[in-house]
PyMOL commands that place a pseudoatom at each C-alpha (Angstrom):
pseudoatom trace, name=CA, resn=UNK, resi=1, chain=A, elem=C, hetatm=0, pos=[236.989, 55.351, 98.596]
pseudoatom trace, name=CA, resn=UNK, resi=2, chain=A, elem=C, hetatm=0, pos=[238.804, 57.783, 96.428]
pseudoatom trace, name=CA, resn=UNK, resi=3, chain=A, elem=C, hetatm=0, pos=[236.670, 60.469, 95.037]
pseudoatom trace, name=CA, resn=UNK, resi=4, chain=A, elem=C, hetatm=0, pos=[236.447, 60.618, 91.267]
pseudoatom trace, name=CA, resn=UNK, resi=5, chain=A, elem=C, hetatm=0, pos=[238.355, 63.416, 89.742]
pseudoatom trace, name=CA, resn=UNK, resi=6, chain=A, elem=C, hetatm=0, pos=[236.214, 66.014, 88.188]
pseudoatom trace, name=CA, resn=UNK, resi=7, chain=A, elem=C, hetatm=0, pos=[236.270, 66.082, 84.415]
pseudoatom trace, name=CA, resn=UNK, resi=8, chain=A, elem=C, hetatm=0, pos=[237.713, 69.178, 83.007]
pseudoatom trace, name=CA, resn=UNK, resi=9, chain=A, elem=C, hetatm=0, pos=[236.263, 70.461, 79.737]
pseudoatom trace, name=CA, resn=UNK, resi=10, chain=A, elem=C, hetatm=0, pos=[239.737, 71.165, 78.459]
pseudoatom trace, name=CA, resn=UNK, resi=11, chain=A, elem=C, hetatm=0, pos=[241.348, 67.880, 78.571]
pseudoatom trace, name=CA, resn=UNK, resi=12, chain=A, elem=C, hetatm=0, pos=[245.077, 67.700, 78.023]
pseudoatom trace, name=CA, resn=UNK, resi=13, chain=A, elem=C, hetatm=0, pos=[246.138, 65.799, 74.918]
pseudoatom trace, name=CA, resn=UNK, resi=14, chain=A, elem=C, hetatm=0, pos=[248.597, 63.085, 75.557]
pseudoatom trace, name=CA, resn=UNK, resi=15, chain=A, elem=C, hetatm=0, pos=[251.651, 62.730, 73.374]
pseudoatom trace, name=CA, resn=UNK, resi=16, chain=A, elem=C, hetatm=0, pos=[252.105, 59.398, 71.691]
pseudoatom trace, name=CA, resn=UNK, resi=17, chain=A, elem=C, hetatm=0, pos=[254.936, 57.391, 73.084]
pseudoatom trace, name=CA, resn=UNK, resi=18, chain=A, elem=C, hetatm=0, pos=[258.303, 57.546, 71.295]
pseudoatom trace, name=CA, resn=UNK, resi=19, chain=A, elem=C, hetatm=0, pos=[258.198, 53.900, 70.318]
pseudoatom trace, name=CA, resn=UNK, resi=20, chain=A, elem=C, hetatm=0, pos=[254.950, 54.493, 68.389]
pseudoatom trace, name=CA, resn=UNK, resi=21, chain=A, elem=C, hetatm=0, pos=[256.613, 57.298, 66.434]
pseudoatom trace, name=CA, resn=UNK, resi=22, chain=A, elem=C, hetatm=0, pos=[259.568, 55.066, 65.645]
pseudoatom trace, name=CA, resn=UNK, resi=23, chain=A, elem=C, hetatm=0, pos=[257.292, 52.261, 64.429]
pseudoatom trace, name=CA, resn=UNK, resi=24, chain=A, elem=C, hetatm=0, pos=[255.370, 54.719, 62.250]
pseudoatom trace, name=CA, resn=UNK, resi=25, chain=A, elem=C, hetatm=0, pos=[258.623, 56.099, 60.778]
pseudoatom trace, name=CA, resn=UNK, resi=26, chain=A, elem=C, hetatm=0, pos=[259.909, 52.591, 60.016]
pseudoatom trace, name=CA, resn=UNK, resi=27, chain=A, elem=C, hetatm=0, pos=[256.647, 51.830, 58.213]
pseudoatom trace, name=CA, resn=UNK, resi=28, chain=A, elem=C, hetatm=0, pos=[256.418, 55.069, 56.200]
pseudoatom trace, name=CA, resn=UNK, resi=29, chain=A, elem=C, hetatm=0, pos=[260.065, 55.179, 55.079]
pseudoatom trace, name=CA, resn=UNK, resi=30, chain=A, elem=C, hetatm=0, pos=[259.927, 51.961, 52.962]
pseudoatom trace, name=CA, resn=UNK, resi=31, chain=A, elem=C, hetatm=0, pos=[256.549, 52.961, 51.510]
pseudoatom trace, name=CA, resn=UNK, resi=32, chain=A, elem=C, hetatm=0, pos=[257.936, 56.366, 50.509]
pseudoatom trace, name=CA, resn=UNK, resi=33, chain=A, elem=C, hetatm=0, pos=[261.030, 54.695, 48.989]
pseudoatom trace, name=CA, resn=UNK, resi=34, chain=A, elem=C, hetatm=0, pos=[258.902, 52.320, 46.885]
pseudoatom trace, name=CA, resn=UNK, resi=35, chain=A, elem=C, hetatm=0, pos=[256.641, 55.152, 45.653]
pseudoatom trace, name=CA, resn=UNK, resi=36, chain=A, elem=C, hetatm=0, pos=[259.701, 57.233, 44.709]
pseudoatom trace, name=CA, resn=UNK, resi=37, chain=A, elem=C, hetatm=0, pos=[261.268, 54.299, 42.828]
pseudoatom trace, name=CA, resn=UNK, resi=38, chain=A, elem=C, hetatm=0, pos=[258.051, 53.613, 40.886]
pseudoatom trace, name=CA, resn=UNK, resi=39, chain=A, elem=C, hetatm=0, pos=[257.659, 57.253, 39.892]
pseudoatom trace, name=CA, resn=UNK, resi=40, chain=A, elem=C, hetatm=0, pos=[261.305, 57.475, 38.846]
pseudoatom trace, name=CA, resn=UNK, resi=41, chain=A, elem=C, hetatm=0, pos=[261.032, 54.415, 36.604]
pseudoatom trace, name=CA, resn=UNK, resi=42, chain=A, elem=C, hetatm=0, pos=[257.730, 55.629, 35.155]
pseudoatom trace, name=CA, resn=UNK, resi=43, chain=A, elem=C, hetatm=0, pos=[259.389, 58.853, 34.023]
pseudoatom trace, name=CA, resn=UNK, resi=44, chain=A, elem=C, hetatm=0, pos=[262.205, 57.211, 32.100]
pseudoatom trace, name=CA, resn=UNK, resi=45, chain=A, elem=C, hetatm=0, pos=[263.125, 58.606, 28.703]
pseudoatom trace, name=CA, resn=UNK, resi=46, chain=A, elem=C, hetatm=0, pos=[261.788, 57.086, 25.482]
pseudoatom trace, name=CA, resn=UNK, resi=47, chain=A, elem=C, hetatm=0, pos=[263.928, 56.747, 22.368]
pseudoatom trace, name=CA, resn=UNK, resi=48, chain=A, elem=C, hetatm=0, pos=[261.955, 58.521, 19.668]
pseudoatom trace, name=CA, resn=UNK, resi=49, chain=A, elem=C, hetatm=0, pos=[262.858, 57.805, 16.046]
pseudoatom trace, name=CA, resn=UNK, resi=50, chain=A, elem=C, hetatm=0, pos=[265.199, 60.499, 14.790]
pseudoatom trace, name=CA, resn=UNK, resi=51, chain=A, elem=C, hetatm=0, pos=[263.279, 60.740, 11.564]
pseudoatom trace, name=CA, resn=UNK, resi=52, chain=A, elem=C, hetatm=0, pos=[259.693, 59.602, 11.792]
pseudoatom trace, name=CA, resn=UNK, resi=53, chain=A, elem=C, hetatm=0, pos=[259.022, 59.636, 8.039]
pseudoatom trace, name=CA, resn=UNK, resi=54, chain=A, elem=C, hetatm=0, pos=[258.210, 56.306, 6.460]
pseudoatom trace, name=CA, resn=UNK, resi=55, chain=A, elem=C, hetatm=0, pos=[259.408, 55.292, 3.017]
pseudoatom trace, name=CA, resn=UNK, resi=56, chain=A, elem=C, hetatm=0, pos=[258.367, 52.815, 0.357]
pseudoatom trace, name=CA, resn=UNK, resi=57, chain=A, elem=C, hetatm=0, pos=[261.147, 50.695, -1.089]
pseudoatom trace, name=CA, resn=UNK, resi=58, chain=A, elem=C, hetatm=0, pos=[261.211, 49.815, -4.786]
pseudoatom trace, name=CA, resn=UNK, resi=59, chain=A, elem=C, hetatm=0, pos=[263.270, 46.978, -6.253]
pseudoatom trace, name=CA, resn=UNK, resi=60, chain=A, elem=C, hetatm=0, pos=[264.045, 47.190, -9.985]
pseudoatom trace, name=CA, resn=UNK, resi=61, chain=A, elem=C, hetatm=0, pos=[263.588, 44.039, -12.114]
pseudoatom trace, name=CA, resn=UNK, resi=62, chain=A, elem=C, hetatm=0, pos=[263.564, 43.271, -15.825]
pseudoatom trace, name=CA, resn=UNK, resi=63, chain=A, elem=C, hetatm=0, pos=[260.431, 42.002, -17.556]
pseudoatom trace, name=CA, resn=UNK, resi=64, chain=A, elem=C, hetatm=0, pos=[261.458, 38.404, -16.777]
pseudoatom trace, name=CA, resn=UNK, resi=65, chain=A, elem=C, hetatm=0, pos=[261.662, 38.999, -13.011]
pseudoatom trace, name=CA, resn=UNK, resi=66, chain=A, elem=C, hetatm=0, pos=[265.444, 39.172, -12.720]
pseudoatom trace, name=CA, resn=UNK, resi=67, chain=A, elem=C, hetatm=0, pos=[266.886, 41.914, -10.475]
pseudoatom trace, name=CA, resn=UNK, resi=68, chain=A, elem=C, hetatm=0, pos=[268.689, 44.499, -12.568]
pseudoatom trace, name=CA, resn=UNK, resi=69, chain=A, elem=C, hetatm=0, pos=[270.427, 47.811, -12.245]
pseudoatom trace, name=CA, resn=UNK, resi=70, chain=A, elem=C, hetatm=0, pos=[268.600, 50.393, -14.345]
pseudoatom trace, name=CA, resn=UNK, resi=71, chain=A, elem=C, hetatm=0, pos=[271.402, 51.953, -16.410]
pseudoatom trace, name=CA, resn=UNK, resi=72, chain=A, elem=C, hetatm=0, pos=[269.260, 54.819, -17.677]
pseudoatom trace, name=CA, resn=UNK, resi=73, chain=A, elem=C, hetatm=0, pos=[268.609, 58.028, -15.761]
pseudoatom trace, name=CA, resn=UNK, resi=74, chain=A, elem=C, hetatm=0, pos=[265.605, 57.796, -13.413]
pseudoatom trace, name=CA, resn=UNK, resi=75, chain=A, elem=C, hetatm=0, pos=[263.794, 60.812, -11.941]
pseudoatom trace, name=CA, resn=UNK, resi=76, chain=A, elem=C, hetatm=0, pos=[260.617, 60.501, -9.863]
pseudoatom trace, name=CA, resn=UNK, resi=77, chain=A, elem=C, hetatm=0, pos=[258.314, 63.438, -9.118]
pseudoatom trace, name=CA, resn=UNK, resi=78, chain=A, elem=C, hetatm=0, pos=[254.969, 63.925, -7.421]
pseudoatom trace, name=CA, resn=UNK, resi=79, chain=A, elem=C, hetatm=0, pos=[252.370, 66.684, -7.096]
pseudoatom trace, name=CA, resn=UNK, resi=80, chain=A, elem=C, hetatm=0, pos=[252.090, 68.324, -3.693]
pseudoatom trace, name=CA, resn=UNK, resi=81, chain=A, elem=C, hetatm=0, pos=[248.823, 69.387, -2.101]
pseudoatom trace, name=CA, resn=UNK, resi=82, chain=A, elem=C, hetatm=0, pos=[249.652, 73.041, -2.870]
pseudoatom trace, name=CA, resn=UNK, resi=83, chain=A, elem=C, hetatm=0, pos=[249.776, 72.248, -6.604]
pseudoatom trace, name=CA, resn=UNK, resi=84, chain=A, elem=C, hetatm=0, pos=[253.555, 72.355, -7.007]
pseudoatom trace, name=CA, resn=UNK, resi=85, chain=A, elem=C, hetatm=0, pos=[255.662, 69.451, -8.205]
pseudoatom trace, name=CA, resn=UNK, resi=86, chain=A, elem=C, hetatm=0, pos=[258.268, 67.925, -5.952]
pseudoatom trace, name=CA, resn=UNK, resi=87, chain=A, elem=C, hetatm=0, pos=[261.266, 65.878, -7.079]
pseudoatom trace, name=CA, resn=UNK, resi=88, chain=A, elem=C, hetatm=0, pos=[261.566, 62.746, -4.943]
pseudoatom trace, name=CA, resn=UNK, resi=89, chain=A, elem=C, hetatm=0, pos=[264.419, 61.071, -6.823]
pseudoatom trace, name=CA, resn=UNK, resi=90, chain=A, elem=C, hetatm=0, pos=[266.671, 63.153, -9.052]
pseudoatom trace, name=CA, resn=UNK, resi=91, chain=A, elem=C, hetatm=0, pos=[268.610, 61.709, -12.009]
pseudoatom trace, name=CA, resn=UNK, resi=92, chain=A, elem=C, hetatm=0, pos=[269.660, 58.414, -10.451]
pseudoatom trace, name=CA, resn=UNK, resi=93, chain=A, elem=C, hetatm=0, pos=[271.801, 56.185, -12.655]
pseudoatom trace, name=CA, resn=UNK, resi=94, chain=A, elem=C, hetatm=0, pos=[272.525, 52.456, -12.132]
pseudoatom trace, name=CA, resn=UNK, resi=95, chain=A, elem=C, hetatm=0, pos=[269.566, 52.180, -9.792]
pseudoatom trace, name=CA, resn=UNK, resi=96, chain=A, elem=C, hetatm=0, pos=[268.670, 48.743, -8.433]
pseudoatom trace, name=CA, resn=UNK, resi=97, chain=A, elem=C, hetatm=0, pos=[266.625, 49.805, -5.366]
pseudoatom trace, name=CA, resn=UNK, resi=98, chain=A, elem=C, hetatm=0, pos=[265.362, 53.182, -4.231]
pseudoatom trace, name=CA, resn=UNK, resi=99, chain=A, elem=C, hetatm=0, pos=[263.263, 54.652, -1.414]
pseudoatom trace, name=CA, resn=UNK, resi=100, chain=A, elem=C, hetatm=0, pos=[260.420, 57.123, -1.894]
pseudoatom trace, name=CA, resn=UNK, resi=101, chain=A, elem=C, hetatm=0, pos=[258.496, 58.936, 0.833]
pseudoatom trace, name=CA, resn=UNK, resi=102, chain=A, elem=C, hetatm=0, pos=[254.760, 58.446, 1.076]
pseudoatom trace, name=CA, resn=UNK, resi=103, chain=A, elem=C, hetatm=0, pos=[252.191, 61.151, 1.899]
pseudoatom trace, name=CA, resn=UNK, resi=104, chain=A, elem=C, hetatm=0, pos=[250.584, 61.282, 5.325]
pseudoatom trace, name=CA, resn=UNK, resi=105, chain=A, elem=C, hetatm=0, pos=[246.936, 61.990, 4.649]
pseudoatom trace, name=CA, resn=UNK, resi=106, chain=A, elem=C, hetatm=0, pos=[246.189, 61.485, 0.982]
pseudoatom trace, name=CA, resn=UNK, resi=107, chain=A, elem=C, hetatm=0, pos=[244.336, 58.257, 0.071]
pseudoatom trace, name=CA, resn=UNK, resi=108, chain=A, elem=C, hetatm=0, pos=[246.536, 57.885, -3.049]
pseudoatom trace, name=CA, resn=UNK, resi=109, chain=A, elem=C, hetatm=0, pos=[249.926, 59.141, -4.198]
pseudoatom trace, name=CA, resn=UNK, resi=110, chain=A, elem=C, hetatm=0, pos=[250.591, 59.909, -7.858]
pseudoatom trace, name=CA, resn=UNK, resi=111, chain=A, elem=C, hetatm=0, pos=[254.211, 59.437, -8.917]
pseudoatom trace, name=CA, resn=UNK, resi=112, chain=A, elem=C, hetatm=0, pos=[255.697, 60.232, -12.313]
pseudoatom trace, name=CA, resn=UNK, resi=113, chain=A, elem=C, hetatm=0, pos=[258.709, 58.133, -13.356]
pseudoatom trace, name=CA, resn=UNK, resi=114, chain=A, elem=C, hetatm=0, pos=[260.856, 59.907, -15.972]
pseudoatom trace, name=CA, resn=UNK, resi=115, chain=A, elem=C, hetatm=0, pos=[263.380, 57.613, -17.663]
pseudoatom trace, name=CA, resn=UNK, resi=116, chain=A, elem=C, hetatm=0, pos=[265.992, 58.986, -20.032]
pseudoatom trace, name=CA, resn=UNK, resi=117, chain=A, elem=C, hetatm=0, pos=[268.410, 56.971, -22.131]
pseudoatom trace, name=CA, resn=UNK, resi=118, chain=A, elem=C, hetatm=0, pos=[270.747, 57.880, -24.990]
pseudoatom trace, name=CA, resn=UNK, resi=119, chain=A, elem=C, hetatm=0, pos=[268.611, 59.638, -27.577]
pseudoatom trace, name=CA, resn=UNK, resi=120, chain=A, elem=C, hetatm=0, pos=[265.243, 58.819, -25.957]
pseudoatom trace, name=CA, resn=UNK, resi=121, chain=A, elem=C, hetatm=0, pos=[263.129, 59.598, -22.921]
pseudoatom trace, name=CA, resn=UNK, resi=122, chain=A, elem=C, hetatm=0, pos=[259.720, 58.534, -21.677]
pseudoatom trace, name=CA, resn=UNK, resi=123, chain=A, elem=C, hetatm=0, pos=[257.606, 58.622, -18.545]
pseudoatom trace, name=CA, resn=UNK, resi=124, chain=A, elem=C, hetatm=0, pos=[255.060, 56.523, -16.694]
pseudoatom trace, name=CA, resn=UNK, resi=125, chain=A, elem=C, hetatm=0, pos=[252.547, 57.537, -14.043]
pseudoatom trace, name=CA, resn=UNK, resi=126, chain=A, elem=C, hetatm=0, pos=[252.103, 55.336, -10.978]
pseudoatom trace, name=CA, resn=UNK, resi=127, chain=A, elem=C, hetatm=0, pos=[249.186, 55.704, -8.569]
pseudoatom trace, name=CA, resn=UNK, resi=128, chain=A, elem=C, hetatm=0, pos=[249.620, 54.055, -5.161]
pseudoatom trace, name=CA, resn=UNK, resi=129, chain=A, elem=C, hetatm=0, pos=[246.368, 53.668, -3.190]
pseudoatom trace, name=CA, resn=UNK, resi=130, chain=A, elem=C, hetatm=0, pos=[246.690, 53.285, 0.561]
pseudoatom trace, name=CA, resn=UNK, resi=131, chain=A, elem=C, hetatm=0, pos=[245.035, 53.493, 3.953]
pseudoatom trace, name=CA, resn=UNK, resi=132, chain=A, elem=C, hetatm=0, pos=[246.682, 55.836, 6.448]
pseudoatom trace, name=CA, resn=UNK, resi=133, chain=A, elem=C, hetatm=0, pos=[246.657, 55.404, 10.193]
pseudoatom trace, name=CA, resn=UNK, resi=134, chain=A, elem=C, hetatm=0, pos=[248.437, 57.375, 12.921]
pseudoatom trace, name=CA, resn=UNK, resi=135, chain=A, elem=C, hetatm=0, pos=[251.144, 55.646, 14.928]
pseudoatom trace, name=CA, resn=UNK, resi=136, chain=A, elem=C, hetatm=0, pos=[251.620, 56.829, 18.510]
pseudoatom trace, name=CA, resn=UNK, resi=137, chain=A, elem=C, hetatm=0, pos=[254.713, 55.811, 20.497]
pseudoatom trace, name=CA, resn=UNK, resi=138, chain=A, elem=C, hetatm=0, pos=[254.867, 58.214, 23.412]
pseudoatom trace, name=CA, resn=UNK, resi=139, chain=A, elem=C, hetatm=0, pos=[253.781, 61.672, 24.459]
pseudoatom trace, name=CA, resn=UNK, resi=140, chain=A, elem=C, hetatm=0, pos=[257.467, 62.599, 24.120]
pseudoatom trace, name=CA, resn=UNK, resi=141, chain=A, elem=C, hetatm=0, pos=[257.517, 61.698, 20.401]
pseudoatom trace, name=CA, resn=UNK, resi=142, chain=A, elem=C, hetatm=0, pos=[255.813, 63.254, 17.393]
pseudoatom trace, name=CA, resn=UNK, resi=143, chain=A, elem=C, hetatm=0, pos=[253.009, 61.261, 15.836]
pseudoatom trace, name=CA, resn=UNK, resi=144, chain=A, elem=C, hetatm=0, pos=[253.857, 59.438, 12.642]
pseudoatom trace, name=CA, resn=UNK, resi=145, chain=A, elem=C, hetatm=0, pos=[251.693, 57.760, 10.034]
pseudoatom trace, name=CA, resn=UNK, resi=146, chain=A, elem=C, hetatm=0, pos=[251.906, 54.149, 8.932]
pseudoatom trace, name=CA, resn=UNK, resi=147, chain=A, elem=C, hetatm=0, pos=[250.157, 52.895, 5.794]
pseudoatom trace, name=CA, resn=UNK, resi=148, chain=A, elem=C, hetatm=0, pos=[248.613, 49.809, 4.265]
pseudoatom trace, name=CA, resn=UNK, resi=149, chain=A, elem=C, hetatm=0, pos=[248.959, 49.652, 0.488]
pseudoatom trace, name=CA, resn=UNK, resi=150, chain=A, elem=C, hetatm=0, pos=[245.615, 48.729, -1.040]
pseudoatom trace, name=CA, resn=UNK, resi=151, chain=A, elem=C, hetatm=0, pos=[246.479, 48.902, -4.735]
pseudoatom trace, name=CA, resn=UNK, resi=152, chain=A, elem=C, hetatm=0, pos=[248.738, 50.214, -7.462]
pseudoatom trace, name=CA, resn=UNK, resi=153, chain=A, elem=C, hetatm=0, pos=[248.004, 51.344, -11.044]
pseudoatom trace, name=CA, resn=UNK, resi=154, chain=A, elem=C, hetatm=0, pos=[250.432, 52.526, -13.735]
pseudoatom trace, name=CA, resn=UNK, resi=155, chain=A, elem=C, hetatm=0, pos=[250.729, 53.495, -17.372]
pseudoatom trace, name=CA, resn=UNK, resi=156, chain=A, elem=C, hetatm=0, pos=[252.679, 51.074, -19.543]
pseudoatom trace, name=CA, resn=UNK, resi=157, chain=A, elem=C, hetatm=0, pos=[255.180, 53.082, -21.583]
pseudoatom trace, name=CA, resn=UNK, resi=158, chain=A, elem=C, hetatm=0, pos=[258.317, 51.529, -20.080]
pseudoatom trace, name=CA, resn=UNK, resi=159, chain=A, elem=C, hetatm=0, pos=[256.982, 49.959, -16.880]
pseudoatom trace, name=CA, resn=UNK, resi=160, chain=A, elem=C, hetatm=0, pos=[255.786, 46.450, -17.630]
pseudoatom trace, name=CA, resn=UNK, resi=161, chain=A, elem=C, hetatm=0, pos=[254.272, 45.744, -14.214]
pseudoatom trace, name=CA, resn=UNK, resi=162, chain=A, elem=C, hetatm=0, pos=[254.443, 46.532, -10.512]
pseudoatom trace, name=CA, resn=UNK, resi=163, chain=A, elem=C, hetatm=0, pos=[253.902, 43.925, -7.811]
pseudoatom trace, name=CA, resn=UNK, resi=164, chain=A, elem=C, hetatm=0, pos=[253.172, 44.807, -4.194]
pseudoatom trace, name=CA, resn=UNK, resi=165, chain=A, elem=C, hetatm=0, pos=[255.621, 42.711, -2.167]
pseudoatom trace, name=CA, resn=UNK, resi=166, chain=A, elem=C, hetatm=0, pos=[254.841, 44.114, 1.296]
pseudoatom trace, name=CA, resn=UNK, resi=167, chain=A, elem=C, hetatm=0, pos=[251.556, 45.909, 2.002]
pseudoatom trace, name=CA, resn=UNK, resi=168, chain=A, elem=C, hetatm=0, pos=[252.600, 47.362, 5.381]
pseudoatom trace, name=CA, resn=UNK, resi=169, chain=A, elem=C, hetatm=0, pos=[254.584, 50.620, 5.272]
pseudoatom trace, name=CA, resn=UNK, resi=170, chain=A, elem=C, hetatm=0, pos=[256.231, 51.498, 8.585]
pseudoatom trace, name=CA, resn=UNK, resi=171, chain=A, elem=C, hetatm=0, pos=[259.733, 52.047, 9.964]
pseudoatom trace, name=CA, resn=UNK, resi=172, chain=A, elem=C, hetatm=0, pos=[260.933, 48.626, 8.729]
pseudoatom trace, name=CA, resn=UNK, resi=173, chain=A, elem=C, hetatm=0, pos=[263.272, 49.261, 5.789]
pseudoatom trace, name=CA, resn=UNK, resi=174, chain=A, elem=C, hetatm=0, pos=[264.401, 45.637, 5.449]
pseudoatom trace, name=CA, resn=UNK, resi=175, chain=A, elem=C, hetatm=0, pos=[261.637, 44.583, 3.011]
pseudoatom trace, name=CA, resn=UNK, resi=176, chain=A, elem=C, hetatm=0, pos=[260.859, 45.923, -0.432]
pseudoatom trace, name=CA, resn=UNK, resi=177, chain=A, elem=C, hetatm=0, pos=[257.324, 47.179, -0.810]
pseudoatom trace, name=CA, resn=UNK, resi=178, chain=A, elem=C, hetatm=0, pos=[257.241, 47.134, -4.613]
pseudoatom trace, name=CA, resn=UNK, resi=179, chain=A, elem=C, hetatm=0, pos=[258.923, 45.112, -7.323]
pseudoatom trace, name=CA, resn=UNK, resi=180, chain=A, elem=C, hetatm=0, pos=[258.870, 47.289, -10.406]
pseudoatom trace, name=CA, resn=UNK, resi=181, chain=A, elem=C, hetatm=0, pos=[259.405, 45.499, -13.734]
pseudoatom trace, name=CA, resn=UNK, resi=182, chain=A, elem=C, hetatm=0, pos=[260.725, 47.603, -16.617]
pseudoatom trace, name=CA, resn=UNK, resi=183, chain=A, elem=C, hetatm=0, pos=[260.436, 46.591, -20.248]
pseudoatom trace, name=CA, resn=UNK, resi=184, chain=A, elem=C, hetatm=0, pos=[263.758, 45.376, -21.557]
pseudoatom trace, name=CA, resn=UNK, resi=185, chain=A, elem=C, hetatm=0, pos=[262.537, 44.069, -24.912]
pseudoatom trace, name=CA, resn=UNK, resi=186, chain=A, elem=C, hetatm=0, pos=[261.668, 46.387, -27.809]
for i in range(1, 186): cmd.bond("trace and resi %d" % i, "trace and resi %d" % (i + 1))
show_as sticks, trace
zoom trace
């Protein structure tokens, strides 16, 4: 009988065989490649809008609903939150459609339409009521505000009526938001 070898308190650690290391390397390399690919795709760039302001689009019509080009001079102003006036549209002539910016946080925007013809001028006030909500695209992009138009009121000096054609105000500039009907009869 062979005597049992005495156990030594400091036992020598055995090295794993080379084939085990190779198998482990072949397993970890594809996993590391997949993780790297996923992280690379997750960090791709996002195309932020160059200008993240949204605009309302007005289409000019006569009192009978026909699209027209307003031959008189049109200027549109608004009051800013600091109390100053700001010109949004300055002395446009032959206007058939025009874009106006919309405020971010105010529940209503007050616009003043100044119209000047030969030997006469007048103005109308337009109040656009709206709901504002932030629009988030990516952490790389600035936040923008989209709006839902809830109503419109106006004085009736030269504006006959205003119809809301599209209630949603966002980056889509293909649809008119308002059809504005000017008086053409005296």
